N, C-alpha and C positions, 0 to 999 in steps of 0.2 A: 616578387621581388624579393631579396633580405638585403637590407641596409644595415650597417654599422655606422654609428656617430660618435665622433671623437670630440671632448673637450680640455680644455687646459686652463690652468689660471696660476702667475709665478706666485703668487702671496694670497694667504688668508686674510683679502682684507673687502670691505664693501663698495671700493671704489673698482670704474672700470665695468666690462662686461664679465659678472659672474658667470660659472659654470652653467649653472641653472638658466638663465636667460639663453649662454650659447646653444645650450640642447635644446630650448623653445624655439627661436628663430631653424636651426637645421630643421626639426621635424615640421614649421610652417611651411617651408624650403620643399621638403618631399610631399607635403600635402596637395601643396599647387601646382608640380610637377608632374608626380603621381598618386592622383586623385582614387587610387583602386587600392592601395595599402593601405594594410591594416597595422593597427599599432603591436601586434604579436610581433610582426616584421623589424620593426626595428629594436637593434642593441645597443645600448648606453656605455660609453666608457669614459669614466670621469678622473682627471689628475690633477687636485688639487695643491698650490704646495709646491709646483715641481717647475723648473725652469725650462726653457728649448734648447739650452748649451748642449745637449745628446738626449740621446732615445733611452736612457736608463731610467724609466716609470714603470712603477706597477703595472698601470691600468693599460698603457699604450704598450707594454708589452704580452701581457695577458689578450691586446685587440689580434699583435702579429700572430699569436699561438691559434687563434680562434680563425683568422682568416686562412691557416694550412690543414683546420678541420674541417670546419664550415664556412666553406668558400660562401663569401655576400657577393652581390651584385654592382655595389655602390658603396664607398667610404666619402662619408659627409662631416666636413668640419666647418667652423664657423670661419677661418681666417685662416692663410698659409703657414703664418708663424706660430701658432696651435700645434702645426706639428714640430717643425725644427727649426733653425736659423741655418743649419748645417746643411751645402751644398751636397756635398757627399752622402749625407744622411736621406737627404733627400732622392736622391738618385737611385741610392739600393730600395727605397721603398718604392718607387713609382716602376722599378724594373720589375720586381718581385709583382706588383698589381697587375703590369701588364704581361707576366709570365702566364699568370692565373686568370687572365681575363676579366679583374675587376678594373670598375671606372671611377676615379678620385673625384669629387664635387669640394669646391671652396667658395662658398654663398657670399661672402662680402667682396671679392676679388674676381668672382664670375667663373671659375678655372673648372670646365667639365674635361676632365681627361679620354671621355670617351670619344672627344671628338678632334682632330689634328690640330687645331688653333685652340682650342684650350690646352692642349699636353704643353704645343711651344710656349703660352704665354706661362705656363708654371712653371716652367724650367727659367725662363727669364725673370722671374720674379723672384725664385729660390739665388738666382744670382746676385741680384741686388739687395735680399735679407743678407747673405752672408759678406757682402761689401761692405753695409752697414756697420755689423760685430766687427769687422775689420777696422774699419775708419774708427768708432769707439772707441776700440784697445789703441788706435796711434791718438787720439787724443789723448788719454789715459797718461802714454808714456811720455807725451810732449809734457804734460803738467808736471811728471816727475823733473822732467831734465827744469822746468821752470823754479821747481822748491829747491832743486837738488843747486843750481847757482846759488841761492841764496845763503847757503851751509848752514841752514837752518836745521835744529834737532826736532824730527817730529815725532815725537814722542815714544812710548813706552819704556821698558826698563834698561837704564843707562849701562854701558859695558862698565867691568872693572876699570877703579881711576878716574870716574866722572862719577858726576850727580847732573841731574837735570836742572834747568834755572831761569824762570820767565824773565822776558827784556817787553820795554814797551816804549813803540816807536811813537811819537810825534806825526802823522804825515800832512802835505799841504792844503787839505782842506779843515784840517783841524781835528780829524777823526786819530783816535789812540788805537794803534795795532799791536796787539801782544802777540810775541813768538817764544819760541826756546830755544835753547843753547845748552852745552855742553860745559860744566864746568869743573875746573879738576879739585883731585882729591888727593891730595900731594903720597898720603902714606899710601894709598893701593896704585898709585903711581908708580911708586919705589919699589912696590912687589911685580909689578907689569915687566918695570928694567929687570929686576932680579930673573923673572921667569925667560925673555929673550936671551939676556947673558949666559947661563945657565944652558939655555938648551943651544945656542953656539957653542958651547964649550962639549957638554956632552952627548949631542946626537939623539938625544933619548927623551920621551916624552914621561917614562916610569923612573929615569934620573932625576928630571927636575922635580917629578911629585915626589921622590923618596929624601932632596935636598929639602924641598919646603917643610916636609914632615918634618925632617931633622933639628931643621931653626924653629920650629913650631910658628910657622905663618899660614894662618888661615884664611877662608874668604870672608868678606863682611858678613854672611850668614851663619860664621862660625864653625863653619863647617870644613875639611881639608878639600885641598882643590882636587878635582877628579881629573882623570887624563883628558876626557873629552872635554872639561872647562878649560885647560892651558890650552889643550889645542884652538879650541876656540880662540882664545887670548892671543895666540900666535896666529892665524888666517887673519885675526882682525883689520882691516886697515885704518879704520879708528886711532891708532897710536902710532901711524906712519907719517913720517913729516911730510909735507908737500914739497918737495924737492925734485930737482931735474932727473934724479934716480928713479922717484916714485914717477914720474910723468912717463919716463920712458918705459918704465914696466908693467904699467898700464896699458900704455898706447900700443905696445907689442903685442900685448896679451888682445887687442882690439876690444876693449872694453869704450864705452861711452864716457871720454873724457870729458868735464864739463869746463875745462880751463884750460889758459895755454902755457906752456912755457915759462915764457914770460913773468906770469904771474906766481910763480913757485919761489917764494920769497924765505923759503927754510925755517919760519917758523909754526905756521896753523898746522895742525892735522887734517884729515881725509875722513870723507864720510862716504861710504857706498848705501848705493838706495838699489831696491831691486834683487838683493843679492840671493833671495829663497823662491822657489815656484811652489807657491800655497795654495795652486788649487790639485799637486800631488800630495800622495799620503806620506806623512810627515814633512814634510814643505822641503823636499831635501836642496842643496845649495844649488844654486846655477852655474854655469860655467861661467867665467869674466867678460865671455863678450857681450852677456847678458847686464853685466852691469853697470850703474850710472855712478860713475866716480865725480866728486865734488869738492873744493875747499871747505873745510867747516870753518868755524869761530872758533874754535879749541885749540889749544898748545896741541903742537904733538909731543910724542916721545921718544920714539923711535927713527932715527935716522933714514933714511929710504934707501942706501947702500946696504946696512943691515938687515931690515925689513926685507927688503927683498933677496939677501943670501938667507933667512930662513926660509921662505916659501920654497926654496929651491931645496931645503935639506929635507922639511915635511913633503915635498913632492919625491924625491928620491926614496924616502921610509915607505912606500905605499907598495905592498906585495902587489909580486904580480905572479897572476896563476897558484896563489896559494890557497886552500881554505881556509876562513877564519878556526881560531882557536875553540878549542872545546873545554869545557870543564872535568872532560873524563877524558882518562888515555883507555888505550886499549881494554884496561882488565877491571879499573876500576868500578866498585859498588857503589862505595858512602860517597864521593865525591861531590860539595855541594848540600850534603844531608847534614854532616855534622856542626853540633854549634859548639864555638869556642867557648867552656866553662866562664875562663876568665874578662873577655869583651864583649863576649856576645855574636862575635862574626859567623860567618859562614866557615869551614874549613875545604879546602880544595885539593885535588891530584897534585904532588908536585913529583918531579923525576928527581932520583938522585943524580949528583954530576960529582959525587968525589970517585979520586982514580981508584979503581979497581974494582968499583961497584958493577955487581952483573948488570946487564942489560932489560929493563922491565921494573927494576925495583922503584919505589914510589914511595913517598910518605903523604900522609896528610897534615897541612900548614896550615895555621888559623890567615883569613882571607886578611886581616889588620896587620899582619906580620910580615905578609907576602908583598904586601903595598908598601909598607913606611918601616918595615925591620923593629926590632923587639924594643925601641922607642915609643912604639904604638902597642904591643903587646908582645910577653915573652912566655908565651905559653910553650909547652913543649911538643914539640910534632910527635907523631904516632904514626907506628910501621904500617903505609898501606894493605899490604896483604895479611897481615895479623888482624887487623881492624876486620876487612871482610871477611875473612874465615871465621873469626866467632863470631861477629855478628849473625852472618846466612845459616852455620851450626847452630845456632843457638836458636832460630825460629824453625828448622826442622826439627827440631827435639820437640819443641812446643806442638808444631802441626800433629805429630803424632799423640802426645801425651794430654793436651788440652782441648776438649771439647768445645770450647769457648770460640776457635776459630771459624768453626763452619758456620756459627751465629752472627761470629761479625763481617764474614764475608756478605750475608744475606741483610743485615743493617747497613751495610755498605752499598749494596746496589737499589736498597730504596732511598737512602740518601742523594742517589745520584738521579732518580727518579723525579725526586722532589725536587733538586736544582735545575732540571732541564726544564722542568713546568713553569719556575719563578723565573726564566729568563727573559727578558722585556726585549729582544732584537729591534722589532718594530719602532719601538719609541725613538730608540736611539736614531733610525736610519728617517725620521720625520724632523726630526731636531737639525739633524744632519740637512735635509734639504731646504729647511728654515732659514741656515744660516746661509747655504749657497745663494739663495735667491735674495736675501739681504744682501752679503758682498754684492753681489753683479746688481743691483739696484743704485748701491754707492758708490760701486766704479760708471756707473752710467752717468750718476751725477757730475761725477768729476771731470766726466768728457764735457761737459754743457759749457757754448764758451761765455765770457764773462763772470765767471764765478771768482769770488774776492778770495785774497788769500787768508782769510782769516777761518772763513768756512770751509776751504779747504783742509784746513788743518783741522777742523773738529772732526770731518768726514773722515780723513786721514786716521785718526785716533779712536774712531768707532769702527772703521773696516779691521785694524790691527788687535783690539777687541775680541771682534767677530771671528777674526783669525784664530787668534788664542780660545778662544770657546769650541772651535769648529776642531783642530788638532788636540783638545780634549777630547771632544766626542769621539776622532777617530781612534781614539788611544783606549777611551773605553768597550769602543767597537771591537778591535782586535783583542781586547782581550776577554773580552766576550765568546769571540771566535774561537780562541786558543782553548776556553775553559770550557766550551760545547767541544771542541773536537778531545778535549783531554776526557771529558767525561764519555763520549761515546769508545774512547780506547780503552780506557778502564771496566766497561761493560764487557768488553772482550775478553779482558784479562782477569777479570774476575769468574766470569764465566768457565772460561781453561783453568783458570786454580784451583776454584771449587773442584772440579771435575780429576782434579790430579794429586791432590794432598792426602790422599788414602795412599800413596805409595812413592811419598816426595823422596826419601831416602832414596830409593830405588833409581829416582829420576835426576839425582843430583850431579853425577856428572854427566847429564846429556844436556842440563840444560844451558843455555845460551847466559851471557853477561848479561846481556838486555834482559830476558827474562829474570835470572837474578835480581834485577834491580827495580823490574816491575811485581814482582813479590813484596821486597823489602818498601815500594812506596807507599803497598798497599796496607801493608801489615804492621808499619812503625809513625809513630807519630810523630817524634824527634831521638836524634842520638847527640849525648851534650858528652864531651871531653874535661875533663879538668886538668887534665896534665899526668894523673895517674889513674884515674878508672874512667872506663866507656861507661855510660849510662845510656839504657835503651828505655825508651816509654813506648808503650802499646797501647791500642785501642781496648785489651780486653780487661774488663774489670775485676778477673781472678788474677791477673799478672800484670798489674800496672807498671812495674820499675824493674830491670835487672842489672845489675853492675856485673862488668866483664873484667 
């Protein structure tokens, strides 16, 4: 007979049953029930630092693969929740084991699915495991509602227009409770009011951005307000005054409104909790029926009627059935690759809209100029079709005249191979799992009865810090994956181009726009437009720079 032992532990600590202890107890159980089993018949799978929220664990997935390739007679684990706390996950696993005539043994709860009663009890236990998880989630939500009713600021970066201020309160038993509230920053709030007014007037985020730039209005970090930043301000209910219009709006959106209409005094602003789903990639904004909305302790800035009107305009401005804009048009080769010599911004393709202009004609325009007009950058535009033709023709001639281009392709291949070896994806995954487990542990702590308000605030602050770390790790992982995909694509492009460079002029008419972009991306280090000349920088020692 063949046995698979699976062990799991959420965090790397010396507390609780370690994976080593779990494995040893499983072995003892096997020896007691099956005394003839030899050590070689037992295969071990260990996942340490992984939670039971799902089955995406390296060793668990490897075990599933081995189950299909070399069928065991028994799967043995220490406790049921070592596998999963989800009924659906259990059902999928047990169904597959049943189809393959494999028995499942859980030594702590003494389940053995080779027997009918053991199978039934295992399903019942998995239902209660899921019930426990859902009860914990409900307790967390109840605690969030309790905190929301206090109107306190629970930490994090204060929104534009406010700063965080600590307050002390004396409790009945003489203890001092420290909490935070939002304190107004008049200058920033004036900017917020301007943003709302201009958006109601212009119905355009770009229009608001250009207005702020023309007026020289910058963010607290000394940078221009970005379009996502402006949109976030317009979406944020922290500026909305808690009045009857606001109450009616959030009630109609089925949000969990933690106040009544009689509480709307038209003075304080709102606070919204649970706006984003941090369990998902990039923490997307949740629908309003998941929000918890309460009256804060800070002064509101925008009347409810005006704030609701802005939400309607934002909703109407969402494109339906349209693909997101691309920095390339159908024929541009250099969009996003040319650098403005005056301000250092990238230059992008922009179609000409003048009367009488032929269809498809475009210019490359500085990104800062495109965003804020000549007050940000007055660099002259450059004809797109002429720039593309000059740069590509120069590269074709270079390919025929310079043998160094082949050496460059070989050097690029060696560099890409080195980058692939140096990438550390496994390290990022380990850190992500540790963050997830730490957050799960803290969330479980929040669900306990009798937890003090000060401790809740401390735990929430820690959760927020972990969420920020997790978000950074997710971005790093995504960038790493994009880099690896890009490297793979570049390998293929290099191999293909190396074989066709000998007759590149002959292939000029047959190359697609994407193939031309690939060639430019491989051979050109950067391109700079100073308003008069286009400077092409290559990675070739003999042809470092060329002005066109």
